[in-house]
N, C-alpha and C positions, 0 to 999 in steps of 0.2 A: 676832341675827346669823344670816345665811343659812347653810344647810347647807354650801354650797361654801366659804364663808369659814372655817368651823371646820375643814374638811378641809385647806385650804391651810396653815393655821397649824400644825396637827398634823404635817403632812408636813415643814415646815421644821424643826420642833423635832427630829423623828427624824433628819433629815439632819445636823443639828448634832451630835447624839449620836454618830452613826456616825463623823463626821470627828474628833471629839474623842478617840475610843477609841484609835487608834494614835498620835495626836500627844501627847495630854496625860496619858493614863492609864497609860502604860508597857506597854500590851498590843499585841501585833502582830496583823496581819490573820490570821496563821496560827492564833492562839489561838481564833478563831471559825470559820474556814473550812477550816483544815487546811493544813499545809505538807508537800508531797510529800517534801521532803528533811529536814524537821525543822530548817530554817534559823532563825537568830535574827532580831532586829529590824532595822529599817532604814527607809529612805525609801520613800514610796509611788511614787516615780518610779524608772526603771531606774537601777541602780547602775553605776559605772564598770567597764568591762571586760566587760559582758554586755548584749547587745542584746535588747530585748523584742519586736523586729519579726519578720516572716516570715523564716525562714532563720537565726534566732538559736539560742541554746543551749537544749537540753532542760531542763537544770537549772543554775541559776546559784548564786552564793554568797549571802551574807547581804545583806539589804536590797534585793533585786531587785523589780521590778514585774512584773505580769502583764498582757500585752496580747494581742490576738487574734493567733494564729499564732506568738507569740514564746515566750520562756522560761516554764517553769512558775513559777519564781521568779527574780527578777533577781539580780545579784551585784555588790556594791560593790567586791569584790576579785577578780572574774573567775569565770566559770563553767566547767563541764567537760562533755564529751560533745557532739559536733557533730551537727546534723541537716542532711541534704542536703549534706554536704561542708563545712559552715561550720566555721571554726576559731576558737580563742580570739581575741577582739578583732576578729571579722569585721565587714565593712562592711555596715551595714543597708541599703545602697542596691543590693545584688546581687539584683535582682528579674528573674526570667525567665532568668537565666544559671546557671552552676555555679561554685562556689568550688573552684578548683584551687590547692592550696598556700595562699598568702595573697592570691590574686588572684581577682577575679570575672571569668569569661571566658564567651564565647559559643562553645560547642563545635561550632557549625555553621559557624563561619568562622575559628576560631583555628588557625593553622598549627602551633602547638606543642601544642595540645590538640584535635585534630580528631576529633570523634565521642565522645571520652572524654579524661579527664585524662591527660596524658603521651604521647598519641599524636601524634608529630611527623611532619609531612610531609617528604619528602626535598627536596633542593635543586631549584630550578626547578619546584616544585609548590606549589599553594595549596589551602586547604580550602574546599570548596563543598558546602553542605548536609550537613556532617558527614563528607565523604569527600575524600581527597586526590586532586587531579587535576593531572597534569603539564601544563606549558605546551606550546604548539605541537603538540598532538595526540600527545604522547609517551605511553609506557606505563610503569607502575611494575613493574619486574622486580627482585626480590630487594632491595627498599628503595631503588632508584635509578630516576630518570627516564631512559629510553633510547628511542632512535628505532629501532623494530623494522624499519623499512624499510632500515636501513643498519648496524645493530649486529651484529658478527660472532658475539657470544655469545647474542644474542637475535634471530635473523633470522626475521622473520615472526610469531614468537610467543616468549614468554619461555622460555628454556632451550634453544632450538634453536641449537646451536653449528655454525657452518660448518666444513668440513674445512680442513686446512692449505692454504695458497695460494689459497683461495677468497675471494671478496668477497661481501658482502650487497648485492644490488641490488634495490631496490623490494620488499624482504621475501622475496627468494629467494636461496639460495646459488648463486653462479655461479662456475664454474672459469675460469681464464685461458687464453688462447692455444689455442683449439680443444680444450681438454681437456673431459672429461665427468665428472660427479659419479656415481661408482659406490659405492653404500652411503655410506661416510663418507670417501671419498678422491677426489681429483681425479686422473684418469688420462688418458693419451693412448691411446685405443682403436686407434690406428693402429700402436702399437708395444708395448702392454702385453700380454704373453702370458697374463695372468690375465683380461684383459677385451679380447680381440682382436675388434675391429669392433663389439662390443656388451658391455654390462656382464654379467659372469658367464659369458661365452663364453671358456672357457679352452682354451689349446692343450695338446697332449700335453707331457709333461715334457721331452722332448728337442727340442721345436720352439720356434721363435721367431716373433714377430709382426712382419710387415712389410707396411705398407700395409693393415692390417686383415685380413690373411690369415695363417694359420698355415703356416710354412715348415719342412719337415723337413730335417734335416742330410744332407749328402753325397747319396747316390743313393736315399735313402728317399722313400716316398710316403705322403701322409696318407690313410689309409683309416678313415673314420668318425671315431674319436677317438684314433687311435694312429698313430705313424710306423712303417712296415714296409718291408722290402726285398721287393718283389714278385718278385724273382728266386728267392727261397728260401722265402718265407712260405707255409705250407700252407693258410692260410685265404684268402690273397689272392695266388694264383699267376698272375703275368703281368698281373693287374689287380685292383683292389679288388673284393671280394665273389666272386672266382672261386676256389672251393676245389679242393684236390687231395686226394681221399679214397682212402685205400688205396695211395697212391703217394708219390713224392718230387718236390718242386718244385725243378727244376734249370733255371737260366737262364730262368725265367719260364714253363716248360712242365712239365706234370704227367707224370712218367715212371712208368709202371706196371711192376710186376714181371712176370716171364715168365709167360705163360699168362693174363694179364688184359689187357683192352682199356680204353682211356680213353674213357669215355662221358660227355662234357661235365663232366670233373672228377672222375668216380667210376671207379675201377678195378674193372671187373666181369668175372666169369667167365661168359662167354656160354653156357657149357654147363650152368650150374646156377642162374644168377641170375634169379629170377622177375621182377625189374624190367627186366632186359635179357637176354631169352632168344633166343639165336641171333644177335641184333644189338642194337645200342644202341636203347633206347626201346621195345622190344617187351615188354609186361608181361603176365604171366599172371594169371588170376583167382585168388581165394582158394583154391578147391579144386584148382586145377591146380598142376603142378610143371613145372620146365624139364627136359625129358628129351631123349633121343636117339631119332631115328627113322631106320632104314636104308631108303634109297630102294629101291623095288621090293618091299617087304614088306607093302604095303597100309597103311602108316602105323602099324604095330604099334610101340609104344614099346619101346625098349631091345632091338630085334631083334638076335640074335647072328649074326656072320659065321662064316666058316670057323674051326674051332677053338674055337667057342663064344663068341667075343668079337665085338662089333660091328666091322664094317669101317669104320674112321674115314675112309677115303677115299670112302665111299659113304653117309655119314650126315648128317643135319641135326639141329640142336638147336631144338626147338619146345616150345610149351606143350602138355602132354599131361596126361591123368588119371593118378593113381597106379595102381599095379597092382591095388589093392583097390577101385577105382572103375570104373564103366563110363561111357564117353563117350556121353551121350544128347543128341545135337544140341547139343553145346557145354556141356552140363551134366554135371559129374562126379557121378554118383549112386551111392549105396550101395544096391545092389539088394536087400540083406537087410533094410533098415529104412526106405527112402525110400518114403513112402506115395504119392508121385507117380510112382514108378518101382519097383514092387514085383515082384521076380522077373525082370522085364525092363523095358526102357526104355518099352514101350508100355502097361504095366498100371498104372493108378491105382486105389487103394483107394476104394470108394464110401462116401459118408455118413460115419458115425462110426468106420469101421474104421481100424485101424492096420496097419502092415507089420511083421510079426515073422517072422524066418527065411524071408524071401522070400515070405510068404503073407499075404494080407489077412484079418485076424481081428478079433473084438471084444475090447475090453479085459476083463481079468478082472473077474468080478462082473456082467457084462452078457450078455444072450442075443442071438443073431443072429436077428432077426425078419424078415429078408429086405430086399431093396432097400437094403442098406447101413445099415439101422437096427440099432443096438445098444441094447437097452432093459434098464433095471433093473426086473425084474419085481416087485420088492418095493414100488416107489414110483411107477412110471410109470403114470399113469391111462389111457394109451392101450394099455398092455400090462400089465394088472394080474394077476399070478399066472401068466399065460402070454401068448404073443404075440397071441392072438386075442381076449382079453377087454379091452374098453374100459369104463371107468366112465362112467355117464351123467350128464348135467346138471352140477351143481356138486359132485359127489362127488369124493373123493380116494382115492388108492390107498395103503393102509397095511398093511404086513406081508402083501402079496400079496392083500389083500381091499379091495373097494370099500366106502366108508363115508363118514360125515360127520365134519367137523372138530369139535374140542371145542366144546361150547356149542350145537351144532346137532343137530337130530333129523331122521330120514328119514321124510318123508311122501310115499308113492308112490316116485318115483325122484328126488325133489328134497330137498335138505337145507334145513331152515328153522329159524328161531329162534322157538320156541314162546312166548317171553316177549314178542315184539314183532311177530309175523307176523299181519296183519289177517285172513288166510284160514285160519290155523292157530293160534289163540290158546289156549295151554296144551295143547290136544289137536289132533291132525291132523283137519282138516275142520271145526273149530269156527270159524265166520266171524262177525266182528263186523258190526253193521249200519252203514249209511252215516254215521250220526252219531257213531259210536264209533271209538276207536283201541284197539289192543292194547298194554297197558302192564303189565309185570310179570305176564303171563299172564292179565290181566283185560281185558274189554271195557269201556272207560270213556268217558264223555262229557266229563269235565273232571278236573282234579287232585283235587278234593274229592268226586267221585262215589263213593258207597258208604262215605264216611267221615263226612260232615256232611249233615244234611238241608237246611240253609241255610248260606250263607257270604257273606262280604263280599270284594269285589275290592280288592286293595291297589294304588293307583296308583304309577307310577314318578315319583320325585322327583329332585332334583339329586344326591343321594348314594346313591340306590337305592330299594328298596321299603320304606317306613318307615310304622309305625303308632305314634304317640306323641302324647298319653298313652293308655294302654289303659283307664283307669278301673278299677273293681273287679270288673266282671262278666267272664264267660268269652266267648271269641270263636272263630270259625272263619274264617280268612282264606284266600283263594286268590290265588296269585302266578303269573302266566303269563309265558312267554317270558323267564325269568331265565337268561341266559347271558352273564355279564360277561366282558369282554376285558382289563380292567386289574387284575383280582384273581381269586381263586378263588371258587367258589360256596360261600357260608357264611351262617350266620345269627348275628346278635349280639343279645343282649337285656340288659336292666338292670332292677334293682329288683324282682326276682321273690322277695320275702320270704315267709317262712312257708309254704314248700312249694308255691308257685304252679307249676302244671305247664306243660310245653311239649312238643308233639308235632309232628313233621314227617312228612307222608305216612303217618300212623298209627303212627309209631315215636317213643317218648319220647327226648328229647335233653336235655342239661344246658343251663342258662342261663349263658352265659359272656359277659363283656364283652371288650373288646380285639379279639383275633383271632377270637373267637367259635368256632362249631362248623362243621366242614366238612360239606357236604351231599352226598348220594349222587346217583344218576341221577334225573332228573325223573320225575314220574308224570303220564302223559297230557299231556306238554309243559309241566309246571309243578310247583308245590309247594303242598301243603295244610298250613297252619300252624294248629294248635289251641292256644289259650291258655286255661288254667283261670282260675277266679275268684281274686281276691286282695285283700289289704287296701291295697296301695299303688296309688293311682290314677295315679301318675306313672310307672308302669312303661312299657316300650316295647320294640319289636323293629325290626330292620333287616336286610334282605338287601342288602348293599352292592354297588355297581357300581364302586367305586374302591378 
């Protein structure tokens, strides 16, 4: 017999054995493959009360069948625990829908289960794509379909309630009979005193609104925002905005007390009032006073008549200078202290001088060096020690002596920095040649001059002047034009194990990562970096520019 025939016969025999096990031998499927619920025996087909299809129960009773997507075990007497909303005895035909209660529904179109079970659309609404939509372009407001173009409680949008007596017309609250909607009320702006002629424009308490105008009672007049009697009101005497200051408003006229004159609503004493001196509107300057001048006395203020008192029949009231001031062409000057009029109207103090006791003098602590110059002989480089000594060139005057500022030395008559002066490098007269610069009191050709016999130039990279890796041998590097603008001048190094040395411009520094070590002033325009030999070839240095 062929190999294929033997295989077919064996397969059929095995299939018969498998079928016979649950049917004839008293053993269930679960005895071999395991029952998730420990259920008993039963039919190989789905039992009554438990569907084995998609949407069926997760766990059935005894005797259930296992089908793709259905119950783990069927149930001849009903299962428990619903999947995807299925209930006991659910219909196996609810494919693509949802089981709500005992019904299979489409929540995309169901008016009583719109979008989810139990979500009921209001009257005159239908479910479309899982959302309730009202008929005739209405809107859902508080669970009801309303027409927001005409609904008084939802005018234009949900919750917008129109005022009493108003209608909703095309989504807008409209008041009837020429009335105007002011805040939340319909009012007649022709008669409403709180909204007279316009919303919010209120009449005074005692006024009424007639024809959109505030009308005051009796003989009163509306002045700004109040009703007043212009016959007696001190702020509105005879007309709105016309005050009566210092007098009494009687019959619309400002009546001043005896001795005072009505100057356009102000009762003024023309003999003393600086704003109305001699007559209304004549104002005196700040330094002047309003005084009396007897005619024929040459304009002397307050001149006395017979008996020592001014003759009132022969005096005028004018703006004059007080008795302690002199009239210098219309300027009231204190001749004892006014530098422009010192001692007399024609004398002005020159230069730095001040007027003291009617004399032009220098301020205390300064000397009079002539020509109006008041000099501090202790600090004035043009008058150092005395009025005739001037400090030369860039010297300063300190404690009455000419000299150099701190950090500078006097070479000849000029103050120089011996640390950086090309013609006076460390000592006066020591000049560096044309190829050298003076740096730190030394004439140098480059940063590594007199430090290293040979050196390597470090190029500028994206993050600064970097050398990485250094290898294990020693190096002398020269860095020129290192003047970063985004960070401070510093050097960062890493992996300097076992005492590997680091020097900058001949001075030993520590090897620090992160922020590194701050660098001092450049040497001949740059930095000379010496790195000793070490065991870590992957060591490195960086003078960052960021």
